Every structure is written in structure tokens, then in C-alpha cells.
N, C-alpha and C positions, 0 to 999 in steps of 0.2 A: 363456321368457326371451328369445326372439328375436322375439316379436310373434305375433299371431294368424295371420297369413298363412302362416308357416312350418309350421304344424301340418298343412297340406294339401299341402305340397310333396312330390312323390314322389322316390324315389331317382333315377329317370331324369332328373328336372330338375336334380339336383345333380351328376350324373356329370361333365359338362364341367368343373365347378369343382374337385371333389375329385380328379379324375384328373390335374389339373395340379400337385398337391402331390407333391414328390419323396419324402417319407417315406411308408411304407406306412400306410394308414388303414383301419381296420375299424370298422363300426358294428354293435353288438349291441343287441337289445331288452332289456327289463327282466327277462326270464326267462333270458337268456344265450344266445339264439339269434342267430347271425350273420345279419344281413339285407343286408349289402353290404360289399364291399372294393374298393379302387381298383387301378389298373394297377400302381402301385409295389408293392403287396402281392403281386400275382401274380409280379412279377419277383423280389422279394426272397425269397419262399418257394417259387418255382418251382411254383406251383399255378395252377389255373384257378378263377375265381370260383365256378363251380358245384360245386367240390369242398368248399366251406365254407358257402356261403349256404344258409340253412334248417336248418343243423345246430347242435346244442347244443354248448356249450363242453366239456362232459364227453366227448362223442364225439370232438371235435377233439383233445382232450388225450390220449385213449386211442390215437388213431391216430398220435400223435407230431407233428402239424402245429404245435401250440402246446404246448410243454412248458417250464415250467409255464404255465397259463392266467392271464393278468393279469385278464381279465374275471371269472373265478371269484373272485379275491381282492377285486376291486372290489365285486362283489355281496355278498360276506360282510362286508367292512369298511366299505362305503359311503363311500369316500374315494379320493383319487388314489393310485395304486400305480405305482411305477417299479421295474423289475427289470432286471438284466443276465443274459442267458441265451444259449443256443446253439440255432439251429434244426437241422433234420435234415440240412442241407447243411454244417454245421460253421461257419456264420457267427456271429460274436459280435454280439448285438443289444442295443440299449438300448430298452426298451419301456415306455410309459406309458399307463395306462388312466385315463380321466377320466369320472366319472359326471355326467350331466345330470339335474337333479331337476325334477319337475313342481310345480304350485302346492301340492300336498298334502305335499310333502317327500319323495315316493317317487322312486326312480330310474326315469327314463323311457327313457333311452338310455345306452349306454356307448361313448365314442369312444376308440379305442386307436390309438396311433401307434408305429411301430417304425422305428428307424434302425440302419443297418449301421455298426458301429464296429470291424469286424475290422481294417481297414487302418490304423486310428488307434492301436490299442492294442499289438499284438504281445505280448499277455499270455502269461506262463508259466502253464500249468495246474497247479493243485494237485489232489490227490485229492478235496478237498472241493468243488471247483468244480462238479461234476455236480449238487450239491444247490442251487447258486445262492447259497451262503453265503460264499464266500471268493474274493478276487481278489488275486493277487500281481502287483505292478507292478515287475518286475525288470529286464528286458533293454531297454536304451535305445540300443543300438548303431546301430540303423537310423533313429532319430528325428532325429538331428542330423548329417546327412551332411556339413555344412560344417565341423564341429568348432568352431564359433563359440559354442556354447551357446544358439543360437537355435533354437527349435522352430518348424517350418514345415510342418505337416500341412495347414492350410487353404489354399485357393486364394489368399486375400487375402495371407497371409504369404509364400507362394511367389512371388507377384508382387513383394512388397517385396524379397525376397532376390534375385530376378532383376535388378531395377532396381539394387540396391545393388552387385551384382557387376559390372554393366555400368559403373556410375559409378566403380568402384574403379580402372578402367584409365585414367581421365582425371583431370585436376587441377582440374576445375570446383569452385567453391564450392558446398557443399550445405547446405540447411536441413532438419533433421529435425524433424517435428512429431508430436504425439500426446500423449495424456493421461499424467499422471504414472504411472510404473510399467510402461509398455508395453515398455520395452527399447530406448529411443533410444540409450543409451550403447553397447549391444552392436552396434547398427547402425553407429554411428560407428567403433567399433573394427574391425568387419568391413571397412568402406571402406578403412581404413588397411592392414589385414593382407592384403587381396586385391589391393592396388595395388603400384606399383613403388617405393613408399617404405617397404615393410614392414620393411626392415632398419634404418630410422631411427627417431628417437623418436616416441612417441605421447603427447602431453601433454594432460591433461584439466584444464579450468578451470571451476569452478562459480561463475558470475558472481553468484549469489545468496548465496554463502557467505562471500565476502571483504568485509570492511568497506569502505565507500565511500571512506574516506580512504586506503586501502592498495591498492585494486585497480589504480590506474594504475601504481604502482611494481612491483606483482606482474607485470603484463602486459608492461610495457615496460622495467623495470629502472630504475636511477638511477646517476648519476655520483657520484664521491667528494664528500662535503660537500653533497649536494643539499638536505638538510633536517636539522633537529636530530634527533639520534639515529640518523642514517644511518651505515652502515659507512664506514670511512675509505677502503676500497678499492672502494666502489661495489658494485653487485649486478646480475647478469645477470637479465633478465626472462624470463618463460615463452615469449615469442615466440622469443627467442634460444635457449632450451633446446630448442625444437622445430625448430630449423634443419634443413632437408632432409627433415623429417618432417611430422607432422600435429599441428595444435593444435585441440582440441575445446572449443568454447565452449558449455558447457551452461548452461541457463537464461539465454539471451542477452537475454531480455526484461527481466532485472533489471539490465542494464548502465546506469549513470547516463548521462543525456543528454550531459553534458560529455565523457564518454569515448567516446561513440558517434562523435563527430567524429574523434577520434584513430584509432579502429578503422577508420573509413571511409577515412582517409588511408592506413593500413597496407595495406588491401586494394587500393586504387587504385594507390598508388605502390610497393608492395612494399618499404617501408622503414619503420622506426620511429625515434623519437627518445626516448632515455631521459629520465626526469625530471631536470631541471637541466642537461641536455646541449644542445649546439647542433649536433652532428654527427649526421646521419642514418646509420643502420645498415641496409644492405640485408638483406632476409630472403627466404628461399626456403622457405615453408611452405604446406601445404595447410590451408585454413580450413574447418572443419566446425562448424556451430552447431546448437543444438537448443532447443526451447521447448515448453511445454505450454499456451501462451497463443496467442490470435489476434493476431499482430503487426499485421495490417492494422487491426484495431480500435484497437490502441494508437496506430497512426499517426494515425488520425482523431481520437483523444483528445489528440494532441500529446505522447504519452509515449514515442514511438519515432520516430526519423528515417526519413522516407520513402525518402531516397536510400540509407541504409544497408540498409533492408529489401530493396530491389531488388538491392543488391550481394550480400546474403547468400542471397537466394532465387533464385539462378541456376537451380538444379535442386532441387526439393523432393522429400522422401521422407516420406510420411505413414504412420505405424505405427498400424494400427487397434486399438481397445481390445479386450480379451479377450472381451467380451460379443458383439462382432461377428464373432468367429472361434471359435465354440464347438468346432470340430473340433480346436483346439489344446489344449483344456483337459485332456483325458485324457492325451495325451503329456506335458504339463507336469507333471501330477500324478505320472505315472510317473517322469519324470526326476528330479524333486525328492525323491520318496520314496527312490529309489535312492541319491541323493546323501546324504540324511540317514541312511539305513541304513548307508552306508559310513563317514560321518564319526563317527557315534555308536556304531558297531559293534552295530547292531540288525538285526533281521530282520522288520520290521513288514510287515503286509499290510492291505488294506482289505476290509471286508465289502462285498457288493453294495449293501446299503442305504446304507451310508456313502458309497460312490462315487457312487451315484445322487443323493444330496443335493448333493455337491460339483459334479456336472455341471449341476445346475439353478441353482446359485448364480450371480448375475451378475458377481461379482468386480469391484466398483467400484474397488478399488485395483490391479486388473490383476495382472501377473505378480509384482510385488513383494509384494502381499498374498497371492497363492497360495503363494509361497515361504515366507512367514512362518507361514501356517496349517499347511502340511505339516510344517514343522519343529516347530511347537508340538504338533501331534498326535503326532508321533513321540516327542517328549520326555515328554509328559504321559500318554500311554496306557500303562498298566501291562502289559497283555497284548500278545501278538504281533499279535492282530487288532484293528484300529481299526474300531469299530462306529459306528453312527449315534448311539448314546448318548454317545460321546466328542466328537462335533462340537459346537462352541459353539452355544448356543440361537439367537443372532442370525443365524447362517448358516442354520440350519434354517428359521427363520421367513421370512427373505428368499428362500430357495430356493423355499419353498412359494408365496409371493406371486408370485415371478417366473414359476414354472411355470403358475400359474393365469392370469396376465396373458397369457402367450404363447399358451396353448391357447385362452383366451377370445377373444383378438384374432384369431387365425388362423381359428378356426371361425366367429366372428361375421362376419368379412370375407367368408368364403366364402359364408355364408348370405345376407348382404346382396347380394352380387353375383348369387347365384342368384335372389333375389327380384326384383331389378331386371330381369334378363333375362326372367323369366317375365312380368312386367308389361309389358315392351316388346312381347313377342310377343302378349300378350292385347290390347293396344291396337290392334294391326294387325288382329286377327281379330274383335274385338267392338266394337260402337258405343258402349256406355255402361258406366259403372262398375257399374251394377246387373247387367248381363249378365256382366261380369267376375267380380263377387262370386258370382254363381250358379254359374259354372263352377268357380271356385276353392273354393267351399263356405265362404266367409267373409262377414262383413257388408259392406254397401256403404260405411259410414263407414271401415272398416278399409282398403278399397281406396283410398279418397280420401286417407286419411292417408299411406299408403305412396307414392302417386303424388306427393304434395307432398314427401315425404321425399327422393325420388330425382330431383326436378325434372322429372318427366314430365307432359306435358299430358294430362289425363283428360277423359273425356266427361261426360255428364250423369248 
């Protein structure tokens, strides 16, 4: 599947590439004999490569190095297998075995990757856990040290939290960006609660949810008799309601152009004028806005004022999507299951297979989708254990596709990089593509094709 050249690449040629991967990587042949492992494997399992290379999975399973053996199950079921298990050092591991098939449809190699999830999970052990059948996601005390409801196990989210807490101590205007459902509102609230305005109001305005003909009066208020149907005593706007505190303008991209001018003046002049009024009202509010759209693109399209963009974007905070911070998925599942169990007076747990599916799913709807799915599973599952059978089919299909894409891309990239490095070295040592083909035990047209593929200058 990776081209004729790779069939003659030795493990020694691949070592520099595969050793750069942070996950533990094992390669087993079609009979279940381990032929190689990378440095991360030695570190994670506290073994030397010569402890496992050349040994069959049955022997490695008996000695307790791999219990249970993923490779064994892959050989039996001829499909991707993902399990959560514990190594002999007590570390919790997420391990996936992926079969590679030859042209005849038989397994030629099995690539297995293991990731340490011990620090992510803080899982409570059940008696059934030793069989790999059940996982209880109960204790979440250490997952959210800020008390904000924000899970930050990944480096990306820890950086976001660090920046948020630094900005909370100043009054700069902040623009929070990120896809829908990533938790921009929680970041905005944390900015307020960690700052010196925490005792004052925090007012949220969804600019996309208020009708265009009402949003001006909602934001800035109106004076008595400002328009037909208005209250005789007028109305205070949301900017005044947030006085001394923070106003959070969510979905700021949906603010009509005519109101963007008035918002710009409120930011610059620190005062507002109610609808129908002539007297400006001074305001002392911190302005935080958020959007899931690219405001600069809207500026170029004439749908958002450039001057307002720069006023709002004094300090940006970008919240990454959940697929880019997979370390947060397990703690989020944990915290949301605990919340649902508490609210619904349930005591549900996940099987290892079910949890493995959820960990492979890319969560396009981000945290909001994850919350909804966990609640749905908690309500609709009759038994205490939520199994893979309880998970919606679309999640299982997408999880499988996502896992195959990720494994395929990472392995394919590593193999291509190895091919290119081998060809570069061969070009230095040999004068022609025929000589290179002879050394690599492939056809000369294959060498020529590969040289063209990688933009390398070949000989005759």
C-alpha cells in the first residue's frame, strides 16, 4: 500500500523516523512475532527492545509485558482493535492495533500504538477492571483546579487558561475565537471572575439571537417615548446593566453594520447614548466579545468594520477545537458522566470498548456535542454499564473513519519520509538509478518514479 520501494526498507532505515513518535510503537509480523519497537515503547513499558523483539505475542502475554495482547486480537479478528488496559507498572494505557494487508488480503504487519492516559483519567477502579471490561469515570476533583468548569489537561488548554488568568488582571478588550461549542463563554466568564470586577455584574449578550430591530435598544436602552410601544419610563440597556462589571458580546460577527458604528463609539468614548436620547451616559464596563467566524474575512467582504475589528481584537484568545486537544476528551467524558449521574441519580459506567470509540470520535460539535452525547447515553442506557452497542451508529462509523485516517496518515508520512531519506543517501553513494535499484532490490522505473515524487534529481 505504500509503494514497491518500501517493501525492501529495513527496520534500521525506519528507526530515526519512528523513534521520533511520542506514542509507543510496536511492529509485529503476520505470525505475531514482534520485530521492532521504538524508544517511546522502551520508556513507557520500562523494557529494552531485546526483551521483546523476536518473541511471540503469546510469550509476551504470559510474562505480563502485554496483558492482554492487542496483536493477538487483531490476528484473530483481522480488524482494528482498541483497548484500555494497565501495564505491569500500573500505568493506564490506551492501545490500538492496526493490521496492514498485502495484495492478497492477508495481514502482512500489525502496527500497535500505546498512549499513557494515567494522568488524564484519575479513574476509580472497579473489581471488573482487571478484565478490561469496565471503567468507572467518577472522581473529577483534580480535573478542574480553577473551579470554572473548564477542563485543561492538554497543553493547548493549559496555555489558554494561563493567558486568560493573566488577562483577567487587566481591563483590556478581549476577542475570544474558536469553533462553536468549544467553551468561549466559559473563558469569558473566567476572565470576569478572576479579575477585579468579579463582584460586579457579568452580562451576556447573544448578538445573533436578538432581532435586528431590537438589538440597539437592548444594548443601549431608550428614553421615554423613544418609539411606538416603548415604555413610558424608558428602559435601561445592557451596557448600563453591566456598569462596573463585564459585558460579553457573543457572536459579535452577527452585529448589524449600523450598530457596529455605535459600538465602536462606546468602546472609544466610554459612553453610550440611549435610543431617542441626546445625553450621553458614561460607562465603566469591560468589553469581551466572541465569534466562531473569521472576522478579518468578513472585513474584506465588507460585512464587518475594520476599525471595530481592531478595537475588539486588542488581545485575542483562541480556544482550540476538541479534535486538536484529544488529551481533554477523557477528562471531559469523566466530568460530564459524573454530572449526569448526579443529576439523574444514576451510577452509570463505560465499558472499555465504548470509551475507546468515544476517544476516537473527532467531536465536530466540540464540548457541547460531547455533553449532549454523554447525557443521551446516560438516559437511554438501561443497564449500569454503557457499552459500545449503546453508542449511536454515526459516532461508531465516524470514529472508525477518523482512526483509520489518523493511523494511515501518520504511518504513511513516516514511511514517505524514510523513503526520501534513503533515496537521498543512495543518490550520494551511487551514480545511476539502475545501481540504486539493484541495491534496494526494486525495479529501476520504481526508483525513477520515487525520485520524481520527492523532487530529487536522479541519474541515468
